[in-house]
Biopython code that builds the backbone (N, CA, C, O; Angstrom):
import numpy as np
from Bio.PDB.StructureBuilder import StructureBuilder

atoms = [
    (1, "MET", "N", (13.846, -7.247, -6.539)),
    (1, "MET", "CA", (13.271, -6.118, -5.820)),
    (1, "MET", "C", (11.831, -6.472, -5.440)),
    (1, "MET", "O", (11.117, -7.110, -6.214)),
    (2, "ASN", "N", (11.417, -6.057, -4.259)),
    (2, "ASN", "CA", (10.029, -6.293, -3.853)),
    (2, "ASN", "C", (9.256, -4.974, -3.799)),
    (2, "ASN", "O", (9.812, -3.912, -4.080)),
    (3, "LEU", "N", (7.986, -5.046, -3.440)),
    (3, "LEU", "CA", (7.130, -3.852, -3.486)),
    (3, "LEU", "C", (7.534, -2.760, -2.504)),
    (3, "LEU", "O", (7.221, -1.590, -2.723)),
    (4, "ILE", "N", (8.218, -3.120, -1.435)),
    (4, "ILE", "CA", (8.641, -2.107, -0.466)),
    (4, "ILE", "C", (9.606, -1.125, -1.109)),
    (4, "ILE", "O", (9.623, 0.055, -0.757)),
    (5, "ASP", "N", (10.412, -1.608, -2.055)),
    (5, "ASP", "CA", (11.400, -0.769, -2.730)),
    (5, "ASP", "C", (10.863, -0.083, -3.982)),
    (5, "ASP", "O", (11.584, 0.693, -4.610)),
    (6, "ALA", "N", (9.624, -0.349, -4.357)),
    (6, "ALA", "CA", (9.052, 0.181, -5.595)),
    (6, "ALA", "C", (8.746, 1.679, -5.485)),
    (6, "ALA", "O", (8.436, 2.190, -4.408)),
    (7, "GLN", "N", (8.840, 2.366, -6.627)),
    (7, "GLN", "CA", (8.492, 3.780, -6.694)),
    (7, "GLN", "C", (6.984, 3.932, -6.806)),
    (7, "GLN", "O", (6.316, 3.139, -7.471)),
    (8, "GLU", "N", (6.465, 4.940, -6.161)),
    (8, "GLU", "CA", (5.030, 5.221, -6.228)),
    (8, "GLU", "C", (4.650, 5.681, -7.625)),
    (8, "GLU", "O", (5.365, 6.474, -8.239)),
    (9, "GLY", "N", (3.520, 5.182, -8.130)),
    (9, "GLY", "CA", (2.994, 5.608, -9.417)),
    (9, "GLY", "C", (3.577, 4.899, -10.622)),
    (9, "GLY", "O", (3.125, 5.137, -11.742)),
    (10, "LYS", "N", (4.553, 4.047, -10.438)),
    (10, "LYS", "CA", (5.183, 3.341, -11.557)),
    (10, "LYS", "C", (4.624, 1.925, -11.643)),
    (10, "LYS", "O", (4.485, 1.241, -10.629)),
    (11, "GLU", "N", (4.303, 1.488, -12.874)),
    (11, "GLU", "CA", (3.760, 0.142, -13.064)),
    (11, "GLU", "C", (4.903, -0.876, -13.189)),
    (11, "GLU", "O", (5.883, -0.643, -13.897)),
    (12, "TYR", "N", (4.761, -1.984, -12.503)),
    (12, "TYR", "CA", (5.733, -3.069, -12.529)),
    (12, "TYR", "C", (5.026, -4.354, -12.938)),
    (12, "TYR", "O", (3.805, -4.462, -12.829)),
    (13, "ILE", "N", (5.794, -5.316, -13.406)),
    (13, "ILE", "CA", (5.267, -6.644, -13.705)),
    (13, "ILE", "C", (5.732, -7.587, -12.592)),
    (13, "ILE", "O", (6.914, -7.617, -12.250)),
    (14, "ILE", "N", (4.811, -8.341, -12.040)),
    (14, "ILE", "CA", (5.141, -9.273, -10.967)),
    (14, "ILE", "C", (5.977, -10.413, -11.546)),
    (14, "ILE", "O", (5.545, -11.088, -12.480)),
    (15, "ARG", "N", (7.156, -10.624, -11.000)),
    (15, "ARG", "CA", (8.022, -11.716, -11.447)),
    (15, "ARG", "C", (7.689, -13.013, -10.732)),
    (15, "ARG", "O", (7.619, -14.075, -11.351)),
    (16, "SER", "N", (7.485, -12.922, -9.421)),
    (16, "SER", "CA", (7.166, -14.123, -8.647)),
    (16, "SER", "C", (6.594, -13.744, -7.294)),
    (16, "SER", "O", (6.670, -12.596, -6.855)),
    (17, "ILE", "N", (6.020, -14.745, -6.651)),
    (17, "ILE", "CA", (5.536, -14.614, -5.283)),
    (17, "ILE", "C", (6.383, -15.564, -4.446)),
    (17, "ILE", "O", (6.343, -16.777, -4.656)),
    (18, "GLU", "N", (7.141, -15.033, -3.507)),
    (18, "GLU", "CA", (8.033, -15.857, -2.698)),
    (18, "GLU", "C", (7.472, -16.019, -1.296)),
    (18, "GLU", "O", (7.691, -15.178, -0.424)),
    (19, "THR", "N", (6.749, -17.107, -1.090)),
    (19, "THR", "CA", (6.201, -17.426, 0.223)),
    (19, "THR", "C", (6.050, -18.933, 0.362)),
    (19, "THR", "O", (5.787, -19.636, -0.613)),
    (20, "ASP", "N", (6.218, -19.411, 1.566)),
    (20, "ASP", "CA", (6.025, -20.828, 1.857)),
    (20, "ASP", "C", (4.627, -21.084, 2.426)),
    (20, "ASP", "O", (4.252, -22.231, 2.670)),
    (21, "ASP", "N", (3.873, -20.031, 2.632)),
    (21, "ASP", "CA", (2.543, -20.114, 3.229)),
    (21, "ASP", "C", (1.493, -20.281, 2.119)),
    (21, "ASP", "O", (1.258, -19.356, 1.342)),
    (22, "GLU", "N", (0.876, -21.440, 2.051)),
    (22, "GLU", "CA", (-0.134, -21.718, 1.024)),
    (22, "GLU", "C", (-1.328, -20.774, 1.126)),
    (22, "GLU", "O", (-1.867, -20.338, 0.109)),
    (23, "GLU", "N", (-1.737, -20.460, 2.343)),
    (23, "GLU", "CA", (-2.891, -19.574, 2.545)),
    (23, "GLU", "C", (-2.594, -18.171, 2.016)),
    (23, "GLU", "O", (-3.442, -17.553, 1.372)),
    (24, "LEU", "N", (-1.395, -17.674, 2.288)),
    (24, "LEU", "CA", (-0.983, -16.364, 1.797)),
    (24, "LEU", "C", (-0.907, -16.368, 0.277)),
    (24, "LEU", "O", (-1.338, -15.416, -0.374)),
    (25, "ASP", "N", (-0.363, -17.429, -0.282)),
    (25, "ASP", "CA", (-0.248, -17.556, -1.735)),
    (25, "ASP", "C", (-1.623, -17.566, -2.407)),
    (25, "ASP", "O", (-1.824, -16.899, -3.421)),
    (26, "SER", "N", (-2.557, -18.314, -1.848)),
    (26, "SER", "CA", (-3.896, -18.370, -2.439)),
    (26, "SER", "C", (-4.641, -17.043, -2.263)),
    (26, "SER", "O", (-5.441, -16.666, -3.119)),
    (27, "PHE", "N", (-4.383, -16.332, -1.157)),
    (27, "PHE", "CA", (-4.997, -15.021, -0.949)),
    (27, "PHE", "C", (-4.528, -14.041, -2.018)),
    (27, "PHE", "O", (-5.339, -13.333, -2.615)),
    (28, "LEU", "N", (-3.218, -13.998, -2.259)),
    (28, "LEU", "CA", (-2.683, -13.097, -3.280)),
    (28, "LEU", "C", (-3.219, -13.463, -4.657)),
    (28, "LEU", "O", (-3.525, -12.579, -5.456)),
    (29, "PHE", "N", (-3.335, -14.759, -4.944)),
    (29, "PHE", "CA", (-3.874, -15.199, -6.229)),
    (29, "PHE", "C", (-5.322, -14.743, -6.392)),
    (29, "PHE", "O", (-5.736, -14.366, -7.488)),
    (30, "SER", "N", (-6.094, -14.776, -5.303)),
    (30, "SER", "CA", (-7.501, -14.353, -5.371)),
    (30, "SER", "C", (-7.633, -12.853, -5.666)),
    (30, "SER", "O", (-8.650, -12.407, -6.198)),
    (31, "LEU", "N", (-6.596, -12.079, -5.316)),
    (31, "LEU", "CA", (-6.592, -10.645, -5.629)),
    (31, "LEU", "C", (-6.173, -10.376, -7.074)),
    (31, "LEU", "O", (-6.307, -9.255, -7.565)),
    (32, "GLY", "N", (-5.668, -11.404, -7.752)),
    (32, "GLY", "CA", (-5.160, -11.236, -9.104)),
    (32, "GLY", "C", (-3.672, -10.946, -9.115)),
    (32, "GLY", "O", (-3.132, -10.436, -10.096)),
    (33, "CYS", "N", (-3.020, -11.274, -8.019)),
    (33, "CYS", "CA", (-1.603, -11.001, -7.844)),
    (33, "CYS", "C", (-0.806, -12.280, -8.090)),
    (33, "CYS", "O", (-0.637, -13.103, -7.190)),
    (34, "TYR", "N", (-0.313, -12.437, -9.337)),
    (34, "TYR", "CA", (0.490, -13.604, -9.696)),
    (34, "TYR", "C", (1.449, -13.229, -10.816)),
    (34, "TYR", "O", (1.339, -12.149, -11.397)),
    (35, "SER", "N", (2.382, -14.111, -11.118)),
    (35, "SER", "CA", (3.440, -13.833, -12.095)),
    (35, "SER", "C", (2.874, -13.358, -13.429)),
    (35, "SER", "O", (1.915, -13.921, -13.956)),
    (36, "GLY", "N", (3.498, -12.307, -13.957)),
    (36, "GLY", "CA", (3.105, -11.777, -15.254)),
    (36, "GLY", "C", (2.071, -10.667, -15.205)),
    (36, "GLY", "O", (1.826, -10.014, -16.220)),
    (37, "GLU", "N", (1.466, -10.438, -14.065)),
    (37, "GLU", "CA", (0.438, -9.402, -13.935)),
    (37, "GLU", "C", (1.062, -8.053, -13.591)),
    (37, "GLU", "O", (2.030, -8.001, -12.831)),
    (38, "PRO", "N", (0.528, -6.964, -14.134)),
    (38, "PRO", "CA", (1.013, -5.630, -13.765)),
    (38, "PRO", "C", (0.503, -5.221, -12.381)),
    (38, "PRO", "O", (-0.608, -5.571, -11.985)),
    (39, "ILE", "N", (1.329, -4.480, -11.661)),
    (39, "ILE", "CA", (0.962, -3.972, -10.340)),
    (39, "ILE", "C", (1.563, -2.574, -10.195)),
    (39, "ILE", "O", (2.680, -2.322, -10.648)),
    (40, "THR", "N", (0.825, -1.679, -9.568)),
    (40, "THR", "CA", (1.282, -0.307, -9.360)),
    (40, "THR", "C", (1.180, 0.027, -7.885)),
    (40, "THR", "O", (0.149, -0.216, -7.258)),
    (41, "VAL", "N", (2.256, 0.588, -7.324)),
    (41, "VAL", "CA", (2.220, 1.064, -5.941)),
    (41, "VAL", "C", (1.650, 2.476, -5.968)),
    (41, "VAL", "O", (2.248, 3.389, -6.538)),
    (42, "ILE", "N", (0.488, 2.643, -5.345)),
    (42, "ILE", "CA", (-0.164, 3.957, -5.297)),
    (42, "ILE", "C", (0.529, 4.835, -4.256)),
    (42, "ILE", "O", (0.847, 5.995, -4.522)),
    (43, "SER", "N", (0.758, 4.269, -3.066)),
    (43, "SER", "CA", (1.452, 5.010, -2.018)),
    (43, "SER", "C", (2.024, 4.050, -0.982)),
    (43, "SER", "O", (1.530, 2.940, -0.785)),
    (44, "HIS", "N", (3.087, 4.520, -0.325)),
    (44, "HIS", "CA", (3.670, 3.790, 0.798)),
    (44, "HIS", "C", (3.085, 4.380, 2.069)),
    (44, "HIS", "O", (3.061, 5.598, 2.247)),
    (45, "ILE", "N", (2.621, 3.521, 2.940)),
    (45, "ILE", "CA", (2.067, 3.965, 4.217)),
    (45, "ILE", "C", (2.791, 3.216, 5.339)),
    (45, "ILE", "O", (3.477, 2.224, 5.094)),
    (46, "LYS", "N", (2.631, 3.692, 6.539)),
    (46, "LYS", "CA", (3.274, 3.042, 7.677)),
    (46, "LYS", "C", (2.763, 1.604, 7.794)),
    (46, "LYS", "O", (1.563, 1.368, 7.931)),
    (47, "GLY", "N", (3.678, 0.667, 7.737)),
    (47, "GLY", "CA", (3.309, -0.736, 7.890)),
    (47, "GLY", "C", (2.929, -1.439, 6.603)),
    (47, "GLY", "O", (2.568, -2.615, 6.638)),
    (48, "GLY", "N", (2.999, -0.755, 5.458)),
    (48, "GLY", "CA", (2.631, -1.410, 4.204)),
    (48, "GLY", "C", (2.544, -0.440, 3.047)),
    (48, "GLY", "O", (3.226, 0.584, 3.022)),
    (49, "CYS", "N", (1.687, -0.779, 2.080)),
    (49, "CYS", "CA", (1.506, 0.094, 0.930)),
    (49, "CYS", "C", (0.142, -0.157, 0.287)),
    (49, "CYS", "O", (-0.490, -1.191, 0.508)),
    (50, "VAL", "N", (-0.288, 0.806, -0.503)),
    (50, "VAL", "CA", (-1.530, 0.703, -1.259)),
    (50, "VAL", "C", (-1.142, 0.389, -2.696)),
    (50, "VAL", "O", (-0.338, 1.097, -3.302)),
    (51, "VAL", "N", (-1.726, -0.690, -3.240)),
    (51, "VAL", "CA", (-1.375, -1.117, -4.592)),
    (51, "VAL", "C", (-2.620, -1.194, -5.460)),
    (51, "VAL", "O", (-3.739, -1.341, -4.967)),
    (52, "SER", "N", (-2.399, -1.091, -6.755)),
    (52, "SER", "CA", (-3.460, -1.262, -7.731)),
    (52, "SER", "C", (-3.154, -2.523, -8.528)),
    (52, "SER", "O", (-2.110, -2.631, -9.171)),
    (53, "ILE", "N", (-4.083, -3.477, -8.477)),
    (53, "ILE", "CA", (-3.972, -4.719, -9.230)),
    (53, "ILE", "C", (-5.264, -4.863, -10.021)),
    (53, "ILE", "O", (-6.358, -4.839, -9.457)),
    (54, "LYS", "N", (-5.123, -5.013, -11.334)),
    (54, "LYS", "CA", (-6.273, -5.070, -12.232)),
    (54, "LYS", "C", (-7.139, -3.841, -11.999)),
    (54, "LYS", "O", (-6.644, -2.726, -12.171)),
    (55, "ASP", "N", (-8.403, -3.983, -11.616)),
    (55, "ASP", "CA", (-9.287, -2.834, -11.404)),
    (55, "ASP", "C", (-9.485, -2.492, -9.942)),
    (55, "ASP", "O", (-10.350, -1.680, -9.613)),
    (56, "GLY", "N", (-8.696, -3.097, -9.048)),
    (56, "GLY", "CA", (-8.895, -2.866, -7.622)),
    (56, "GLY", "C", (-7.695, -2.229, -6.952)),
    (56, "GLY", "O", (-6.567, -2.309, -7.439)),
    (57, "ARG", "N", (-7.969, -1.591, -5.816)),
    (57, "ARG", "CA", (-6.913, -1.023, -4.969)),
    (57, "ARG", "C", (-6.952, -1.764, -3.638)),
    (57, "ARG", "O", (-8.014, -1.999, -3.062)),
    (58, "TYR", "N", (-5.760, -2.124, -3.171)),
    (58, "TYR", "CA", (-5.661, -2.907, -1.945)),
    (58, "TYR", "C", (-4.586, -2.334, -1.041)),
    (58, "TYR", "O", (-3.553, -1.855, -1.507)),
    (59, "ASN", "N", (-4.841, -2.389, 0.252)),
    (59, "ASN", "CA", (-3.869, -2.006, 1.255)),
    (59, "ASN", "C", (-3.220, -3.292, 1.738)),
    (59, "ASN", "O", (-3.888, -4.128, 2.347)),
    (60, "ILE", "N", (-1.934, -3.467, 1.478)),
    (60, "ILE", "CA", (-1.259, -4.693, 1.899)),
    (60, "ILE", "C", (-0.177, -4.355, 2.915)),
    (60, "ILE", "O", (0.427, -3.283, 2.861)),
    (61, "ASP", "N", (0.061, -5.278, 3.840)),
    (61, "ASP", "CA", (1.063, -5.038, 4.869)),
    (61, "ASP", "C", (2.456, -5.380, 4.343)),
    (61, "ASP", "O", (2.608, -5.875, 3.226)),
    (62, "ASN", "N", (3.469, -5.106, 5.164)),
    (62, "ASN", "CA", (4.850, -5.325, 4.743)),
    (62, "ASN", "C", (5.157, -6.782, 4.449)),
    (62, "ASN", "O", (5.964, -7.067, 3.565)),
    (63, "GLN", "N", (4.531, -7.722, 5.172)),
    (63, "GLN", "CA", (4.766, -9.139, 4.938)),
    (63, "GLN", "C", (4.349, -9.522, 3.513)),
    (63, "GLN", "O", (5.077, -10.233, 2.822)),
    (64, "LEU", "N", (3.190, -9.056, 3.083)),
    (64, "LEU", "CA", (2.735, -9.312, 1.719)),
    (64, "LEU", "C", (3.610, -8.585, 0.704)),
    (64, "LEU", "O", (3.957, -9.147, -0.336)),
    (65, "ALA", "N", (3.963, -7.353, 0.998)),
    (65, "ALA", "CA", (4.780, -6.555, 0.076)),
    (65, "ALA", "C", (6.155, -7.190, -0.142)),
    (65, "ALA", "O", (6.692, -7.141, -1.249)),
    (66, "GLU", "N", (6.718, -7.779, 0.899)),
    (66, "GLU", "CA", (8.022, -8.432, 0.773)),
    (66, "GLU", "C", (7.933, -9.713, -0.040)),
    (66, "GLU", "O", (8.923, -10.120, -0.648)),
    (67, "ALA", "N", (6.785, -10.351, -0.067)),
    (67, "ALA", "CA", (6.611, -11.622, -0.791)),
    (67, "ALA", "C", (6.423, -11.411, -2.294)),
    (67, "ALA", "O", (6.615, -12.339, -3.079)),
    (68, "ILE", "N", (6.051, -10.198, -2.694)),
    (68, "ILE", "CA", (5.796, -9.907, -4.107)),
    (68, "ILE", "C", (7.072, -9.365, -4.746)),
    (68, "ILE", "O", (7.512, -8.256, -4.441)),
    (69, "ILE", "N", (7.654, -10.158, -5.632)),
    (69, "ILE", "CA", (8.904, -9.792, -6.300)),
    (69, "ILE", "C", (8.596, -9.189, -7.668)),
    (69, "ILE", "O", (7.893, -9.789, -8.481)),
    (70, "ILE", "N", (9.135, -7.993, -7.909)),
    (70, "ILE", "CA", (8.895, -7.309, -9.179)),
    (70, "ILE", "C", (10.191, -7.138, -9.950)),
    (70, "ILE", "O", (10.188, -6.581, -11.048)),
]
sb = StructureBuilder()
sb.init_structure("model")
sb.init_model(0)
sb.init_chain("A")
sb.init_seg("    ")
for serial, (resi, resn, name, xyz) in enumerate(atoms, 1):
    if name == "N":
        sb.init_residue(resn, " ", resi, " ")
    sb.init_atom(name, np.array(xyz, "f"), 0.0, 1.0, " ", f" {name:<3s}", serial, name[0])
structure = sb.get_structure()
């Protein structure tokens, strides 16, 4: 399951990041988004979702949300 299918307000553990794009992978890592880290979907918005990772909130698009497997 990826973040697009996640319920709002529920905490999940990231299982993997599925992308062939090194730049995208390093960007997600810089946000603290990698295997084993908790992530919470705050809300789903048109074209993406708002997530909470560590102490930050980020607006990510559908491409990023599909790459994050929970």
